[in-house]
C-alpha positions in Angstrom: 11.0 1.6 5.9 10.9 1.0 9.6 13.7 1.5 12.1 14.0 -0.8 15.1 13.2 2.1 17.4 10.0 2.7 15.5 8.9 -0.8 16.2 9.2 -0.7 20.0 5.5 0.1 20.3 2.4 -1.1 18.6 0.2 0.0 15.7 -3.5 0.6 16.4 -3.3 0.8 20.2 -6.6 2.8 20.1 -8.3 0.1 18.2 -10.4 0.5 15.0 -11.5 4.1 15.1 -14.1 5.6 12.9 -14.1 7.5 9.6 -16.7 9.3 7.4 -15.6 7.1 4.5 -18.0 4.4 5.8 -21.0 6.7 5.5 -23.2 6.3 2.4 -22.8 9.9 1.2 -19.0 9.8 1.7 -18.3 6.2 0.9 -15.1 4.8 -0.6 -16.7 4.7 -4.0 -17.7 8.4 -3.6 -14.2 9.3 -2.5 -12.7 7.6 -5.6 -15.1 9.5 -7.9 -14.1 12.8 -6.1 -10.4 12.0 -6.7 -10.9 11.3 -10.4 -13.0 14.4 -10.9 -10.3 16.5 -9.2 -7.7 15.7 -11.9 -9.9 16.2 -15.0 -7.8 17.9 -17.7 -9.9 21.1 -17.5 -9.6 21.5 -13.8 -7.3 24.1 -12.2 -4.0 22.6 -11.0 -2.9 22.3 -7.4 -2.0 25.6 -5.8 1.5 25.0 -4.5 3.1 27.8 -2.5 6.8 27.5 -3.3 9.1 28.8 -0.6 11.8 30.9 -2.3 13.9 30.8 0.8 14.2 27.0 0.4 15.5 27.2 -3.2 19.0 26.0 -3.7 21.0 25.2 -6.8 23.5 22.4 -6.8 25.5 20.1 -9.1 25.0 16.4 -8.8 27.8 14.1 -10.1 27.5 10.4 -10.5 27.4 7.6 -13.0 24.1 7.6 -14.9 22.1 4.5 -15.7 24.2 3.9 -18.8 27.4 3.8 -16.9 28.7 7.2 -17.9 30.0 9.8 -15.4 27.9 12.9 -15.6 27.4 16.2 -13.7 23.9 17.8 -13.7 23.0 21.2 -12.3 19.6 21.1 -10.6 17.4 23.2 -8.4 15.7 22.0 -5.1 12.7 23.8 -3.8 10.0 23.0 -1.2 6.4 23.9 -1.4 3.2 23.6 0.7 -0.4 23.2 -0.1 -3.7 22.4 1.6 -4.3 18.7 2.2 -6.2 17.2 -0.7 -9.4 15.4 0.2 -13.1 16.0 0.8 -14.2 18.4 3.6 -15.4 15.5 5.7 -12.1 13.7 5.6 -10.2 17.1 6.1 -12.1 17.7 9.3 -11.0 14.3 10.6 -7.4 14.9 10.0 -5.1 16.0 12.9 -4.3 19.7 12.6 -0.7 18.9 11.8 -1.7 16.8 8.8 -3.8 19.5 7.1 -0.9 21.2 5.3 1.1 19.1 2.9 4.7 19.6 1.8 6.4 18.6 -1.4 10.1 18.9 -2.4 10.9 19.2 -6.0 14.3 18.6 -7.6 14.7 19.2 -11.3 17.5 19.6 -13.8 18.3 23.1 -15.0 19.2 24.1 -18.5 16.6 21.7 -19.9 13.2 22.8 -21.0 10.3 21.6 -18.9 8.8 20.2 -22.1 11.8 17.9 -22.5 11.6 16.7 -18.9 9.5 14.1 -17.2 8.2 14.2 -13.6 8.0 11.3 -11.2 6.1 11.7 -7.9 7.6 9.6 -5.1 5.1 8.7 -2.4 6.2 8.0 1.2 6.5 4.6 2.8 5.6 3.7 6.4 7.5 5.9 8.8 9.1 8.0 6.0 9.5 11.2 7.9 12.0 12.9 5.5 12.7 13.4 1.8 16.3 12.2 2.0 15.9 8.4 1.3 13.6 9.0 -1.7 15.9 11.6 -3.1 18.7 9.0 -3.1 16.6 7.2 -5.6 15.7 10.3 -7.5 19.0 12.2 -7.8 20.7 10.0 -10.5 17.5 10.3 -12.6 18.3 14.0 -13.0 20.9 13.0 -15.6 18.2 11.5 -17.7 15.9 14.6 -17.5 13.6 13.1 -14.9 12.5 15.6 -12.2 11.6 14.2 -8.8 8.8 15.3 -6.4 8.7 13.8 -2.9 5.5 14.1 -1.0 5.5 14.4 2.8 2.5 12.2 3.7 0.0 12.8 6.4 0.8 11.4 9.9 4.6 11.6 9.1 7.3 14.3 9.3 5.9 17.8 9.9 2.5 16.3 9.4 2.8 13.9 12.3 0.2 14.4 15.2 1.8 15.5 18.4 0.4 12.5 20.3 1.7 10.0 17.8 4.7 7.9 18.8 7.0 7.3 15.9 5.4 5.8 12.8 2.8 3.9 14.8 -0.7 5.0 13.8 -3.2 5.2 16.7 -6.1 3.4 15.0 -7.0 1.6 11.8 -9.1 4.5 10.6 -5.9 6.6 10.7 -4.4 4.3 8.1 -7.4 4.8 5.8 -7.2 8.6 6.2 -3.5 8.5 5.5 -4.1 6.5 2.3 -7.0 8.5 1.2 -5.2 11.8 1.4 -1.9 10.5 0.1 -3.6 9.1 -3.0 -5.4 12.2 -3.9 -2.3 14.4 -3.3 -0.3 12.1 -5.5 -2.9 12.4 -8.3 -3.0 16.2 -7.9 0.8 16.5 -8.1 0.7 14.5 -11.4 -2.1 16.9 -12.6 0.1 19.8 -11.6 3.0 18.3 -13.6 0.8 18.1 -16.7 -0.2 21.7 -16.4 3.5 22.7 -15.9 4.3 21.2 -19.3 6.3 18.1 -18.4 6.5 15.8 -21.3 5.1 12.9 -19.3 4.4 12.2 -15.6 4.6 9.1 -13.4 4.4 7.8 -9.9 6.5 5.5 -7.7 6.8 4.6 -4.1 8.4 1.9 -1.9 6.4 -0.5 0.3 3.3 1.3 1.5 4.2 4.1 -0.9 4.1 1.5 -3.7 0.5 0.5 -2.8 -0.5 4.1 -2.8 1.3 4.7 -6.1 -0.7 1.8 -7.6 -3.9 3.3 -6.4 -2.9 6.7 -7.9 -2.1 5.0 -11.3 -5.4 3.1 -11.2 -7.6 6.2 -10.6 -5.6 8.6 -12.8 -7.6 9.0 -16.1 -4.7 9.5 -18.4 -1.4 7.7 -19.4 1.2 7.8 -16.7 4.3 5.7 -15.8 4.2 3.5 -12.7 7.1 1.8 -10.8 5.9 0.1 -7.6 8.9 -0.9 -5.5 8.6 -3.7 -3.0 4.9 -3.6 -3.4 2.3 -5.8 -1.8 -1.1 -6.0 -3.4 -2.7 -4.5 -0.3 -1.8 -3.5 3.3 -3.2 -6.7 4.6 -0.3 -9.1 4.1 2.2 -6.9 5.9 0.1 -6.4 9.0 -1.4 -9.9 9.1 1.3 -12.2 7.7 4.5 -10.1 7.6 6.7 -8.7 10.3 4.3 -6.0 11.1 2.1 -8.7 12.6 4.4 -8.5 15.6 4.0 -4.8 15.9 0.2 -4.6 15.9 -1.9 -4.2 19.0 -4.1 -7.3 18.4 -5.6 -7.2 21.9 -6.8 -3.7 21.3 -8.5 -4.8 18.0 -10.0 -7.8 19.7 -11.4 -5.9 22.6 -14.1 -4.3 20.6 -15.6 -4.9 17.1 -14.9 -2.5 14.2 -17.5 0.1 13.1 -20.1 -1.7 11.0 -19.2 0.5 8.0 -15.7 -1.0 7.9 -17.4 -4.3 7.2 -19.6 -3.2 4.4 -17.5 -0.7 2.5 -15.1 -1.7 -0.3 -13.0 -0.3 -3.1 -14.4 -2.8 -5.6 -18.1 -3.5 -6.4 -17.5 -7.2 -6.7 -16.1 -7.2 -3.1 -19.6 -6.5 -1.8 -20.6 -10.1 -2.3 -18.7 -10.7 0.9 -21.9 -9.8 2.7 -24.4 -10.4 0.0 -26.4 -12.8 2.2 -27.5 -11.4 5.4 -30.1 -14.0 6.1 -28.0 -15.5 8.9 -26.7 -12.2 10.3 -27.5 -11.2 13.8 -30.0 -8.3 14.3 -28.3 -5.1 13.4 -25.2 -6.7 11.9 -23.9 -8.7 9.0 -22.7 -12.3 8.5 -19.1 -11.1 8.8 -18.5 -12.8 12.1 -19.7 -16.1 10.7 -17.2 -15.9 7.8 -14.5 -14.7 10.2 -14.8 -17.8 12.4 -14.9 -20.1 9.4 -11.7 -18.7 8.0 -10.1 -18.7 11.4 -10.5 -22.5 11.5 -9.2 -22.9 7.9 -6.2 -20.7 8.5 -5.4 -22.8 11.6 -5.5 -25.9 9.5 -3.4 -24.5 6.6 -0.7 -23.3 9.0 -0.7 -26.3 11.2 -1.8 -23.9 13.9 -3.2 -25.8 16.9 -4.2 -22.7 18.8 -7.7 -23.1 17.5 -8.0 -26.0 19.9 -7.7 -23.5 22.7 -10.7 -21.5 21.4 -13.1 -24.3 20.3 -13.6 -27.9 19.2 -11.6 -28.8 16.1 -13.0 -31.9 14.4 -10.9 -31.8 11.3 -7.9 -34.0 11.9 -6.4 -33.8 8.4 -3.7 -31.2 8.6 -2.1 -32.1 5.3 -2.7 -29.0 3.1 -1.9 -31.1 0.0 -5.4 -32.6 0.4 -7.1 -29.3 0.7 -8.6 -27.3 -2.2 -10.6 -24.2 -2.5 -13.6 -26.1 -3.9 -13.5 -28.5 -1.0 -13.4 -25.7 1.5 -16.2 -23.9 -0.3 -18.4 -27.0 0.1 -17.6 -27.4 3.8 -18.0 -23.7 4.6 -20.7 -22.3 2.3 -20.7 -19.0 4.1 -17.3 -17.9 2.9 -17.2 -15.1 0.4 -15.5 -15.2 -3.0 -12.8 -12.8 -1.7 -12.0 -15.0 1.3 -11.8 -18.1 -1.1 -9.5 -16.2 -3.4 -7.1 -15.3 -0.6 -7.2 -18.9 0.6 -6.2 -20.1 -2.8 -3.1 -17.9 -2.5 -2.3 -19.4 0.9 -2.9 -23.0 -0.2 -0.8 -22.6 -3.2 2.0 -21.2 -1.1 1.8 -24.0 1.4 2.1 -26.7 -1.4 5.3 -25.2 -2.7 7.3 -24.3 0.3 10.6 -24.4 -1.5 9.6 -21.5 -3.6 7.0 -19.7 -1.5 7.7 -20.4 2.2 8.0 -16.6 2.8 4.2 -16.5 2.6 4.0 -18.6 5.8 7.2 -17.4 7.4 5.5 -15.5 10.2 5.6 -17.6 13.4 2.6 -19.7 14.2 0.3 -18.0 16.6 1.0 -20.8 19.1 4.6 -21.5 18.4 7.2 -20.7 21.0 5.7 -17.3 21.9 3.4 -18.4 24.7 1.3 -15.7 26.3 4.0 -13.1 25.4 2.7 -12.9 21.8 -0.2 -10.6 21.4 -1.1 -12.3 18.1 -1.2 -15.7 19.7 -4.5 -14.8 21.4 -6.1 -13.0 18.5 -6.6 -15.1 15.4 -10.1 -13.7 15.0 -8.7 -10.1 15.2 -6.1 -11.0 12.6 -8.6 -12.1 10.0 -11.0 -9.2 10.8 -8.1 -6.8 10.1 -7.2 -8.7 7.0 -10.7 -8.4 5.7 -11.0 -4.7 6.5 -7.6 -3.9 4.9 -8.6 -5.9 1.9 -11.8 -3.9 1.5 -10.0 -0.5 1.7 -6.5 -1.1 0.2 -6.5 -4.1 -2.1 -5.2 -2.9 -5.5 -6.5 -6.0 -7.3 -10.1 -4.7 -6.7 -9.2 -1.7 -8.9 -9.0 -1.4 -12.7 -5.5 -1.4 -14.2 -3.8 1.8 -15.2 -4.4 3.2 -18.7 -1.0 2.0 -19.8 -0.3 -1.4 -18.3 2.8 -1.7 -20.4 4.3 1.3 -18.5 4.2 -0.5 -15.1 7.5 -2.0 -13.9 7.5 -3.8 -10.6 10.5 -4.5 -8.4 10.3 -7.0 -5.5 12.7 -8.6 -3.0 13.3 -12.3 -2.9 13.6 -12.6 0.9 11.1 -9.9 1.9 9.6 -10.6 5.3 7.3 -7.6 5.2 5.8 -8.3 1.7 5.1 -12.0 0.9 6.2 -13.0 -2.6 2.7 -14.2 -3.5 1.3 -10.8 -2.6 3.4 -9.1 -5.3 2.5 -11.8 -7.8 -1.1 -11.3 -7.0 -0.9 -7.7 -8.2 0.9 -8.6 -11.4 -1.6 -11.4 -12.2 -4.7 -9.3 -11.4 -3.6 -6.4 -13.6 -2.2 -8.8 -16.3 1.0 -6.7 -16.4 3.2 -7.2 -19.5 6.6 -7.0 -17.8 7.9 -9.7 -15.4 8.7 -8.7 -11.8 12.3 -7.6 -11.4 13.5 -9.6 -8.4 16.4 -8.4 -6.3 18.4 -10.3 -3.7 17.8 -9.4 -0.1 15.0 -8.5 2.2 12.8 -5.4 2.6 15.4 -3.2 4.1 18.6 -4.6 2.6 17.3 -4.5 -0.9 16.6 -0.8 -0.4 20.2 -0.2 0.7 21.8 -2.4 -2.0 19.6 -2.0 -5.2 19.2 1.7 -5.8 20.1 1.2 -9.4 17.4 -1.4 -10.0 14.8 0.9 -8.5 16.1 3.8 -10.6 16.1 1.7 -13.7 12.5 0.6 -13.1 11.4 4.3 -13.0 13.4 5.1 -16.1 12.1 2.2 -18.0 8.5 2.9 -17.1 8.8 6.3 -18.7 10.5 4.9 -21.7 7.5 2.7 -22.3 5.3 5.8 -22.6 7.4 6.8 -25.7 6.4 3.6 -27.4 3.0 2.8 -29.0 0.6 0.9 -26.8 -0.2 -2.4 -28.4 
């Protein structure tokens, strides 16, 4: 969740940045293998140092999810542990981010073996535990303990030179995600060793993306409740409201590190650059694909800013006459991933009554003039979209072990997370439960639909008690 004050500046003002995760020996695939190995059943659990001075015992009274008024005595305690990642990534972290914090609330008077544990991962700018505990507290009535992770780059882990929630470079976003995902997995692993009956993970917005990654990589059955979840970080920064809070001129001023254009979460994503015969010396064919898609996106959105940057000979701006197969023939250099994303965009543009939120972001040339950073940077927008897809797209990952224990909640008027982005995740993983749509936008739905979020978490755990068919 983002406050208006947080959005006064820009994300990625230092540009792309670099990370060891683009090196062959420490690649994204190697990082994923490291995370999975860290939570093998026979591995030692996370060493959490619980602060006894932070322990408090309270009684929480409210209606439970069945409408009954209940009072539950619980303990709250805060612990710390070393940031969980490879040594290479650890050295890249700001000193402030190298120690993680977690706050656990769990009911007293109930055996741990009769409790479940949900790990709640932070969203963008989530500097405290308070908002997530508003979701977790009523679940105590149902024997669900709640662990909130303080993510790197936020709260006590925020670098001194970072302003608000605005990460300095794109590589910081990848480090944030890499560390958050492993720490989420290690907390689940800790919960298993503590004897909780079952464990699960949730998160809101960016936290939901990371929760989905956690569930995908975790090798055993867990519950998953992604709340207001996009399929990757790309739609929010490139199509949603964060588009206006991104320093596009900084990203356009210099190209990303070559490793950002060759690494990927999914092996089938590498076909993006499977033909380097037309690539410039020392590079890839990425720039060619980027320019092609820039032209197509301009056509799809009726965006005439492309005329400012180069000749545009396609006079047909009626997206009803466009198809992915037609585009593939006209632009043979486009990757399968780019064509897949175009299919989402074209489908949305044909059915604006239902999916106009996909295209809600203002045209790069509409009414903003030179005051809009994005109006000058369509190439940077697609480059970021491509890079974020490579590193954060959940649809490139295998589904969780228990797809039936995934319950997704999304907002009908979300201007951060396009409707189609949520549906893309559901379709890719062939989830068995329909999306639970709530009225409102990204912020208002959080304020108004606590019970729906809580019910999704509760129901995801209930599914684990049923046989998997």
